[in-house]
N, CA, C and O atoms as a DFTB+ gen file, in Angstrom:
432 C
 N C O
     1  1      -5.017      -1.538       1.226
     2  2      -3.732      -2.213       1.455
     3  2      -3.449      -2.678       0.172
     4  3      -4.499      -2.863      -0.444
     5  1      -2.182      -3.012      -0.654
     6  2      -1.950      -3.197      -1.665
     7  2      -1.567      -4.825      -2.124
     8  3      -0.961      -5.306      -1.166
     9  1      -1.651      -5.509      -2.858
    10  2      -1.155      -7.171      -2.957
    11  2      -0.354      -6.711      -4.040
    12  3      -1.074      -6.048      -4.787
    13  1       0.815      -6.768      -4.454
    14  2       1.443      -6.787      -5.257
    15  2       2.245      -8.267      -5.406
    16  3       2.833      -8.758      -4.443
    17  1       2.199      -8.857      -6.612
    18  2       2.919      -9.620      -7.554
    19  2       3.813      -9.863      -7.875
    20  3       4.202      -8.819      -8.400
    21  1       4.959     -10.942      -8.030
    22  2       6.093     -10.437      -8.679
    23  2       6.144     -10.923     -10.302
    24  3       7.177     -11.023     -10.964
    25  1       4.897     -11.174     -10.732
    26  2       4.699     -11.372     -12.144
    27  2       3.996      -9.873     -12.823
    28  3       3.532      -9.869     -13.963
    29  1       4.002      -8.620     -11.925
    30  2       3.677      -7.531     -12.232
    31  2       2.168      -6.972     -12.006
    32  3       1.838      -5.810     -12.241
    33  1       1.412      -7.860     -11.573
    34  2      -0.030      -7.691     -11.496
    35  2       0.061      -7.477      -9.672
    36  3       0.789      -7.845      -8.750
    37  1      -1.183      -6.638      -9.877
    38  2      -1.425      -6.430      -8.145
    39  2      -3.052      -6.331      -7.867
    40  3      -3.905      -6.162      -8.738
    41  1      -3.272      -6.471      -6.513
    42  2      -5.331      -5.940      -6.259
    43  2      -4.956      -4.878      -4.944
    44  3      -4.032      -4.626      -4.170
    45  1      -6.156      -4.511      -5.225
    46  2      -6.923      -3.370      -3.877
    47  2      -7.595      -4.403      -2.652
    48  3      -8.722      -4.897      -2.654
    49  1      -6.713      -4.525      -1.803
    50  2      -7.421      -4.792      -0.471
    51  2      -8.176      -4.109       0.298
    52  3      -7.626      -3.479       1.201
    53  1      -9.569      -4.047       0.160
    54  2      -9.785      -3.087       1.215
    55  2     -10.439      -3.947       2.323
    56  3     -11.130      -4.965       2.285
    57  1      -9.890      -3.041       3.489
    58  2     -10.280      -3.788       4.562
    59  2     -11.529      -2.466       5.550
    60  3     -11.656      -1.244       5.470
    61  1     -12.170      -3.462       6.334
    62  2     -12.824      -2.531       6.789
    63  2     -12.648      -1.429       8.147
    64  3     -12.408      -2.004       9.209
    65  1     -12.733      -0.103       8.201
    66  2     -11.994       0.444       8.600
    67  2     -12.456       0.535      10.298
    68  3     -12.823      -0.542      10.765
    69  1     -12.464       1.680      11.206
    70  2     -12.945       1.657      12.195
    71  2     -11.839       2.819      12.673
    72  3     -10.876       3.205      12.010
    73  1     -12.256       3.289      14.058
    74  2     -11.674       4.262      15.161
    75  2     -10.398       4.184      14.998
    76  3      -9.864       3.144      14.611
    77  1      -9.650       5.423      15.310
    78  2      -8.344       5.262      15.478
    79  2      -7.962       4.517      16.906
    80  3      -8.396       4.776      18.028
    81  1      -6.971       3.468      16.485
    82  2      -6.613       2.642      17.800
    83  2      -6.496       3.353      18.934
    84  3      -5.969       4.465      18.901
    85  1      -7.070       2.697      20.341
    86  2      -6.977       4.172      21.484
    87  2      -7.909       5.003      21.327
    88  3      -7.804       6.029      21.998
    89  1      -8.648       4.925      20.771
    90  2      -9.292       6.731      20.822
    91  2     -10.294       6.235      21.929
    92  3     -10.405       6.746      23.043
    93  1     -11.213       4.846      21.311
    94  2     -12.332       4.446      21.487
    95  2     -12.193       3.712      22.979
    96  3     -12.162       2.571      22.519
    97  1     -12.100       3.529      24.235
    98  2     -11.675       2.123      25.059
    99  2     -13.028       1.236      24.507
   100  3     -13.989       1.857      24.055
   101  1     -13.042      -0.183      24.570
   102  2     -13.346      -1.094      24.289
   103  2     -14.335      -1.431      22.923
   104  3     -15.370      -2.098      22.937
   105  1     -13.704      -0.770      21.756
   106  2     -13.819      -0.834      20.196
   107  2     -13.429      -2.309      20.083
   108  3     -12.482      -2.752      20.733
   109  1     -14.050      -2.957      19.380
   110  2     -13.698      -4.623      18.728
   111  2     -13.805      -3.663      17.213
   112  3     -14.595      -2.875      16.694
   113  1     -12.279      -4.388      16.860
   114  2     -12.025      -3.974      15.201
   115  2     -11.900      -5.573      14.599
   116  3     -11.260      -6.438      15.196
   117  1     -12.674      -5.830      13.217
   118  2     -12.685      -6.617      12.380
   119  2     -11.287      -7.200      12.096
   120  3     -10.311      -6.459      11.978
   121  1     -11.194      -8.714      11.974
   122  2      -9.505      -9.399      11.656
   123  2      -9.866      -9.633       9.889
   124  3     -11.060      -9.558       9.597
   125  1      -9.105      -9.844       9.015
   126  2      -9.122     -10.071       8.291
   127  2      -7.960     -11.246       8.114
   128  3      -6.853     -10.962       8.570
   129  1      -8.149     -12.689       7.416
   130  2      -6.166     -13.040       7.482
   131  2      -6.350     -13.550       5.702
   132  3      -7.414     -13.783       5.128
   133  1      -5.085     -13.612       5.175
   134  2      -4.955     -14.214       3.989
   135  2      -3.830     -14.754       4.022
   136  3      -3.288     -14.668       5.124
   137  1      -3.061     -15.465       2.968
   138  2      -1.799     -15.744       2.816
   139  2      -1.373     -15.107       1.257
   140  3      -1.739     -14.961       0.090
   141  1       0.027     -14.791       2.549
   142  2       0.956     -13.787       1.708
   143  2       2.167     -14.855       0.372
   144  3       3.269     -15.284       0.714
   145  1       1.866     -14.956      -0.350
   146  2       2.505     -16.349      -1.404
   147  2       3.660     -15.522      -1.562
   148  3       3.637     -14.301      -1.410
   149  1       4.857     -16.316      -1.926
   150  2       6.212     -15.857      -2.432
   151  2       6.667     -15.543      -3.147
   152  3       7.015     -16.391      -3.969
   153  1       7.024     -14.113      -3.407
   154  2       7.633     -13.402      -4.398
   155  2       6.056     -12.494      -4.182
   156  3       5.408     -12.083      -5.144
   157  1       5.635     -12.303      -2.720
   158  2       4.641     -11.244      -3.234
   159  2       5.065     -10.279      -2.341
   160  3       6.222     -10.246      -1.921
   161  1       4.013      -9.313      -1.949
   162  2       4.461      -8.012      -1.233
   163  2       2.856      -7.710      -0.774
   164  3       1.889      -8.095      -1.431
   165  1       2.776      -6.967       0.450
   166  2       1.772      -5.890       1.153
   167  2       2.477      -4.721       1.269
   168  3       3.530      -4.602       1.896
   169  1       1.666      -3.497       0.421
   170  2       1.877      -2.469       0.955
   171  2       0.821      -1.630       1.004
   172  3      -0.118      -1.647       0.209
   173  1       0.971      -0.797       2.043
   174  2      -0.146      -0.525       3.176
   175  2       0.472       0.797       2.435
   176  3       1.606       0.861       1.959
   177  1      -0.488       1.818       2.435
   178  2      -1.039       3.296       1.938
   179  2      -1.856       4.155       3.379
   180  3      -2.883       3.845       3.983
   181  1      -0.967       5.243       3.567
   182  2      -2.302       6.257       3.962
   183  2      -2.722       6.916       3.038
   184  3      -2.007       7.228       2.086
   185  1      -4.315       7.347       3.179
   186  2      -4.838       8.123       2.535
   187  2      -4.017       9.756       1.920
   188  3      -4.550      10.611       1.213
   189  1      -3.056       9.757       2.303
   190  2      -2.357      11.133       1.600
   191  2      -1.285      10.656       0.476
   192  3      -0.699      11.402      -0.309
   193  1      -1.142       9.025       0.591
   194  2      -0.389       9.016      -0.335
   195  2      -0.997       8.813      -1.730
   196  3      -0.266       8.988      -2.705
   197  1      -2.192       8.483      -1.887
   198  2      -2.859       8.030      -2.830
   199  2      -4.215       8.974      -3.153
   200  3      -4.909       8.662      -4.120
   201  1      -4.525       9.963      -2.448
   202  2      -5.529      10.935      -2.431
   203  2      -5.719      12.308      -2.455
   204  3      -5.900      12.550      -1.262
   205  1      -5.782      13.185      -2.949
   206  2      -5.824      14.364      -3.183
   207  2      -7.239      14.748      -3.856
   208  3      -8.017      13.985      -4.429
   209  1      -7.345      15.925      -3.667
   210  2      -8.497      17.101      -4.720
   211  2      -8.426      16.380      -6.037
   212  3      -9.450      15.856      -6.476
   213  1      -6.950      16.293      -6.902
   214  2      -6.812      16.465      -8.287
   215  2      -6.542      14.779      -8.367
   216  3      -6.064      14.371      -9.425
   217  1      -6.818      13.814      -7.325
   218  2      -6.386      12.611      -7.902
   219  2      -7.403      11.692      -7.065
   220  3      -7.186      11.394      -5.891
   221  1      -8.368      11.334      -7.677
   222  2      -9.286      10.226      -6.885
   223  2      -8.335       8.956      -6.283
   224  3      -7.202       8.567      -6.567
   225  1      -8.983       8.669      -5.665
   226  2      -8.530       7.414      -4.419
   227  2      -8.339       6.154      -5.438
   228  3      -7.252       5.576      -5.457
   229  1      -9.313       5.773      -6.210
   230  2      -9.310       4.386      -6.891
   231  2      -8.569       4.910      -7.961
   232  3      -8.801       4.212      -8.948
   233  1      -7.769       5.835      -8.230
   234  2      -6.759       6.623      -9.394
   235  2      -5.367       5.964      -8.420
   236  3      -4.571       5.128      -8.847
   237  1      -5.340       6.574      -7.072
   238  2      -4.197       6.963      -6.789
   239  2      -3.635       5.186      -6.139
   240  3      -2.493       4.830      -5.846
   241  1      -4.791       4.470      -6.096
   242  2      -4.659       3.392      -5.766
   243  2      -3.867       2.306      -6.690
   244  3      -3.035       1.447      -6.397
   245  1      -4.427       2.670      -7.851
   246  2      -3.779       2.353      -8.650
   247  2      -2.661       2.500      -9.001
   248  3      -1.962       1.502      -9.177
   249  1      -2.194       3.683      -9.191
   250  2      -0.876       4.055      -9.801
   251  2       0.204       3.364      -8.515
   252  3       1.324       2.880      -8.680
   253  1      -0.328       3.470      -7.634
   254  2       0.566       2.523      -6.023
   255  2       0.811       1.417      -6.464
   256  3       1.918       0.879      -6.445
   257  1      -0.492       0.832      -7.035
   258  2       0.114      -0.702      -6.777
   259  2       0.655      -1.146      -8.221
   260  3       1.370      -2.135      -8.384
   261  1       0.298      -0.439      -9.072
   262  2       1.095      -0.204     -10.398
   263  2       2.701      -0.359     -10.310
   264  3       3.365      -1.308     -10.727
   265  1       3.139       0.754      -9.694
   266  2       4.471       1.081      -9.029
   267  2       5.227      -0.209      -8.259
   268  3       6.291      -0.775      -8.510
   269  1       4.179      -0.440      -7.172
   270  2       4.929      -1.449      -6.320
   271  2       5.329      -3.205      -7.387
   272  3       6.386      -3.827      -7.501
   273  1       4.185      -3.423      -7.863
   274  2       4.331      -4.386      -8.385
   275  2       5.471      -4.845      -9.426
   276  3       6.039      -5.914      -9.653
   277  1       5.556      -3.298     -10.054
   278  2       6.692      -3.241     -11.002
   279  2       8.277      -3.516     -10.283
   280  3       9.262      -4.184     -10.598
   281  1       7.956      -2.713      -9.283
   282  2       9.104      -3.063      -8.617
   283  2       9.503      -4.259      -7.955
   284  3      10.713      -4.480      -7.908
   285  1       8.645      -5.150      -7.387
   286  2       8.643      -6.240      -7.420
   287  2       8.966      -7.322      -8.424
   288  3       9.763      -8.202      -8.099
   289  1       8.354      -7.321      -9.730
   290  2       8.981      -7.545     -11.030
   291  2      10.342      -7.269     -11.107
   292  3      11.062      -8.244     -11.325
   293  1      10.803      -6.325     -10.999
   294  2      12.151      -5.829     -11.126
   295  2      13.186      -6.103      -9.928
   296  3      14.329      -5.659      -9.829
   297  1      12.553      -6.879      -9.116
   298  2      13.559      -7.330      -8.308
   299  2      14.105      -6.309      -7.019
   300  3      15.023      -6.500      -6.223
   301  1      13.124      -5.113      -7.157
   302  2      13.909      -4.019      -5.924
   303  2      13.627      -4.205      -4.699
   304  3      12.444      -4.520      -4.573
   305  1      14.234      -4.146      -3.655
   306  2      14.194      -4.409      -2.357
   307  2      12.611      -3.459      -1.619
   308  3      11.909      -2.856      -2.430
   309  1      12.406      -3.446      -0.830
   310  2      11.262      -3.098       0.052
   311  2      11.596      -1.589       0.346
   312  3      10.695      -0.814       0.025
   313  1      12.405      -1.187       0.741
   314  2      13.171       0.250       0.956
   315  2      12.864       0.879      -0.976
   316  3      12.093       1.823      -1.146
   317  1      13.395       0.371      -1.909
   318  2      13.287       1.349      -2.753
   319  2      11.453       1.333      -3.308
   320  3      10.870       2.386      -3.564
   321  1      10.956       0.329      -3.384
   322  2       9.787       0.308      -3.727
   323  2       8.875       1.189      -2.750
   324  3       8.255       2.110      -3.281
   325  1       8.754       1.017      -1.544
   326  2       8.222       2.377      -0.332
   327  2       8.924       3.815      -0.774
   328  3       8.180       4.796      -0.802
   329  1      10.230       3.974      -1.099
   330  2      10.585       5.153      -1.989
   331  2       9.948       5.589      -3.238
   332  3       9.383       6.668      -3.413
   333  1      10.121       4.486      -4.226
   334  2       9.270       5.261      -5.073
   335  2       7.666       5.403      -5.278
   336  3       7.157       6.027      -6.209
   337  1       6.756       4.535      -3.978
   338  2       5.586       4.894      -4.066
   339  2       5.293       6.323      -3.402
   340  3       4.278       6.951      -3.703
   341  1       6.239       6.805      -2.479
   342  2       6.173       8.000      -1.664
   343  2       6.549       9.007      -2.663
   344  3       5.848      10.011      -2.791
   345  1       7.794       8.790      -3.517
   346  2       8.195       9.928      -4.547
   347  2       6.981      10.010      -5.784
   348  3       6.946      10.997      -6.519
   349  1       6.340       9.276      -5.884
   350  2       4.590       9.510      -6.921
   351  2       3.997      10.068      -6.217
   352  3       3.244      10.829      -6.824
   353  1       3.827      10.173      -4.456
   354  2       2.548      10.956      -4.296
   355  2       3.630      12.397      -3.969
   356  3       2.935      13.412      -4.019
   357  1       4.654      12.624      -3.752
   358  2       5.613      13.857      -3.697
   359  2       5.360      14.502      -5.370
   360  3       5.175      15.711      -5.513
   361  1       5.374      13.755      -6.323
   362  2       5.067      14.414      -7.471
   363  2       3.804      15.334      -8.162
   364  3       3.698      16.240      -8.988
   365  1       3.064      14.649      -7.433
   366  2       1.675      14.965      -7.610
   367  2       1.043      16.060      -6.188
   368  3      -0.092      16.383      -5.837
   369  1       2.013      16.282      -5.821
   370  2       1.551      17.572      -4.220
   371  2       1.142      16.681      -3.287
   372  3       0.442      17.307      -2.491
   373  1       1.206      15.714      -3.022
   374  2       1.016      15.020      -1.416
   375  2       2.002      15.519      -0.648
   376  3       3.205      15.413      -0.883
   377  1       1.522      16.043       0.234
   378  2       2.277      16.745       1.282
   379  2       1.919      16.304       2.789
   380  3       2.613      16.765       3.696
   381  1       1.043      15.580       3.036
   382  2       0.164      15.379       4.496
   383  2      -0.134      14.097       4.151
   384  3      -0.527      13.622       3.085
   385  1       0.153      13.517       5.398
   386  2      -0.197      12.100       6.032
   387  2       0.456      11.081       4.971
   388  3      -0.190      10.294       4.279
   389  1       1.697      11.220       4.967
   390  2       2.121       9.844       3.831
   391  2       2.648       8.897       4.636
   392  3       3.188       9.318       5.659
   393  1       2.635       7.518       4.417
   394  2       3.084       6.665       5.019
   395  2       2.928       5.238       3.961
   396  3       1.880       4.836       3.456
   397  1       4.205       4.681       3.826
   398  2       4.307       3.254       3.163
   399  2       4.841       2.589       3.764
   400  3       6.071       2.647       3.790
   401  1       3.995       1.478       4.665
   402  2       4.978       0.229       5.150
   403  2       4.746      -0.556       4.069
   404  3       3.792      -0.369       3.314
   405  1       5.719      -1.606       3.910
   406  2       6.083      -2.381       3.046
   407  2       6.119      -3.937       3.713
   408  3       6.923      -3.961       4.646
   409  1       5.570      -5.026       3.521
   410  2       5.916      -6.327       3.689
   411  2       6.293      -7.038       2.478
   412  3       5.552      -7.015       1.495
   413  1       7.844      -7.926       2.485
   414  2       7.342      -8.904       1.315
   415  2       8.164      -9.938       1.492
   416  3       9.345      -9.897       1.836
   417  1       7.294     -11.166       1.169
   418  2       7.622     -12.424       1.508
   419  2       8.780     -12.513       0.166
   420  3       8.564     -12.039      -0.950
   421  1       9.990     -13.212       0.570
   422  2      10.942     -13.778      -0.465
   423  2      11.090     -15.425      -0.148
   424  3      11.735     -16.114      -0.938
   425  1      10.610     -15.888       0.766
   426  2      11.156     -17.241       0.898
   427  2       9.777     -18.536       0.658
   428  3       8.574     -18.339       0.487
   429  1      10.265     -19.362       0.706
   430  2       9.177     -20.441       0.085
   431  2       8.493     -20.791       1.528
   432  3       7.569     -21.601       1.593
Protein backbone atom coordinates (compact mmCIF):
# COMPACT_ATOMS: atom_id res chain seq x y z
CA UNK A 1 0.00 0.00 0.00
CA UNK A 2 1.24 3.48 -0.83
CA UNK A 3 0.59 6.65 1.17
CA UNK A 4 0.82 9.69 -1.13
CA UNK A 5 0.90 13.33 -0.03
CA UNK A 6 -0.01 16.54 -1.86
CA UNK A 7 3.57 17.82 -1.50
CA UNK A 8 4.60 15.13 -4.00
CA UNK A 9 6.09 12.74 -1.45
CA UNK A 10 5.03 9.19 -0.66
CA UNK A 11 5.95 6.20 1.42
CA UNK A 12 5.33 2.50 1.12
CA UNK A 13 3.35 0.93 3.94
CA UNK A 14 4.07 -2.77 4.25
CA UNK A 15 1.19 -4.65 5.81
CA UNK A 16 1.26 -8.12 7.28
CA UNK A 17 -0.08 -10.61 4.74
CA UNK A 18 -2.10 -13.73 5.27
CA UNK A 19 -4.16 -16.27 3.39
CA UNK A 20 -6.81 -15.06 0.98
CA UNK A 21 -9.98 -14.05 2.83
CA UNK A 22 -12.41 -16.91 3.24
CA UNK A 23 -9.99 -19.68 2.23
CA UNK A 24 -9.11 -20.90 5.73
CA UNK A 25 -12.04 -20.75 8.16
CA UNK A 26 -11.15 -19.35 11.58
CA UNK A 27 -8.04 -17.51 10.37
CA UNK A 28 -7.07 -14.44 12.38
CA UNK A 29 -5.83 -11.41 10.44
CA UNK A 30 -3.66 -8.61 11.81
CA UNK A 31 -4.98 -5.06 11.84
CA UNK A 32 -3.15 -1.79 11.44
CA UNK A 33 -4.52 1.72 11.70
CA UNK A 34 -3.15 5.18 11.04
CA UNK A 35 -4.50 8.64 10.30
CA UNK A 36 -5.04 9.66 6.70
CA UNK A 37 -4.06 13.31 6.69
CA UNK A 38 -5.83 16.09 4.80
CA UNK A 39 -4.91 16.02 1.09
CA UNK A 40 -3.31 12.59 1.20
CA UNK A 41 -4.28 9.30 -0.41
CA UNK A 42 -3.95 5.58 0.06
CA UNK A 43 -3.15 3.73 -3.13
CA UNK A 44 -3.47 -0.03 -2.86
CA UNK A 45 -1.85 -2.00 -5.65
CA UNK A 46 -1.96 -5.66 -6.52
CA UNK A 47 1.32 -7.39 -7.29
CA UNK A 48 0.59 -7.41 -11.01
CA UNK A 49 0.76 -3.61 -11.04
CA UNK A 50 4.18 -3.30 -9.43
CA UNK A 51 6.07 -6.52 -10.07
CA UNK A 52 7.10 -8.75 -12.96
CA UNK A 53 10.28 -10.58 -14.03
CA UNK A 54 11.73 -7.36 -15.49
CA UNK A 55 10.63 -5.03 -12.69
CA UNK A 56 11.58 -5.72 -9.06
CA UNK A 57 8.87 -5.11 -6.47
CA UNK A 58 10.66 -2.17 -4.82
CA UNK A 59 11.15 -0.40 -8.18
CA UNK A 60 7.50 -0.95 -9.11
CA UNK A 61 6.29 0.39 -5.76
CA UNK A 62 8.55 3.42 -6.14
CA UNK A 63 7.20 4.12 -9.62
CA UNK A 64 3.56 3.77 -8.56
CA UNK A 65 4.13 5.91 -5.45
CA UNK A 66 5.87 8.63 -7.43
CA UNK A 67 3.03 8.74 -9.98
CA UNK A 68 0.31 8.83 -7.31
CA UNK A 69 2.05 11.56 -5.30
CA UNK A 70 2.57 13.68 -8.43
CA UNK A 71 -1.10 13.29 -9.37
CA UNK A 72 -2.15 14.32 -5.87
CA UNK A 73 0.18 17.32 -6.03
CA UNK A 74 -1.28 18.26 -9.43
CA UNK A 75 -4.85 18.01 -8.10
CA UNK A 76 -5.97 15.06 -10.21
CA UNK A 77 -8.93 13.03 -8.95
CA UNK A 78 -8.71 9.45 -7.72
CA UNK A 79 -9.96 7.95 -10.98
CA UNK A 80 -7.24 9.74 -12.97
CA UNK A 81 -4.65 8.61 -10.43
CA UNK A 82 -5.72 4.97 -10.64
CA UNK A 83 -5.75 5.16 -14.45
CA UNK A 84 -2.25 6.65 -14.57
CA UNK A 85 -0.81 3.97 -12.27
CA UNK A 86 -2.53 1.26 -14.34
CA UNK A 87 -1.31 2.80 -17.61
CA UNK A 88 2.27 2.69 -16.31
CA UNK A 89 1.83 -0.99 -15.44
CA UNK A 90 0.48 -1.80 -18.91
CA UNK A 91 3.32 0.16 -20.54
CA UNK A 92 5.88 -2.23 -19.03
CA UNK A 93 3.93 -5.32 -19.98
CA UNK A 94 1.89 -6.12 -16.88
CA UNK A 95 -1.22 -7.99 -17.95
CA UNK A 96 -2.10 -10.14 -14.96
CA UNK A 97 -3.70 -9.32 -11.63
CA UNK A 98 -3.96 -5.54 -11.91
CA UNK A 99 -6.02 -3.54 -9.44
CA UNK A 100 -5.52 -0.01 -8.06
CA UNK A 101 -8.10 1.14 -5.49
CA UNK A 102 -7.45 4.74 -4.37
CA UNK A 103 -8.84 6.44 -1.27
CA UNK A 104 -8.25 10.17 -0.89
CA UNK A 105 -8.98 12.48 2.02
CA UNK A 106 -9.83 15.97 0.83
CA UNK A 107 -11.63 17.54 3.80
CA UNK A 108 -10.35 18.72 7.15
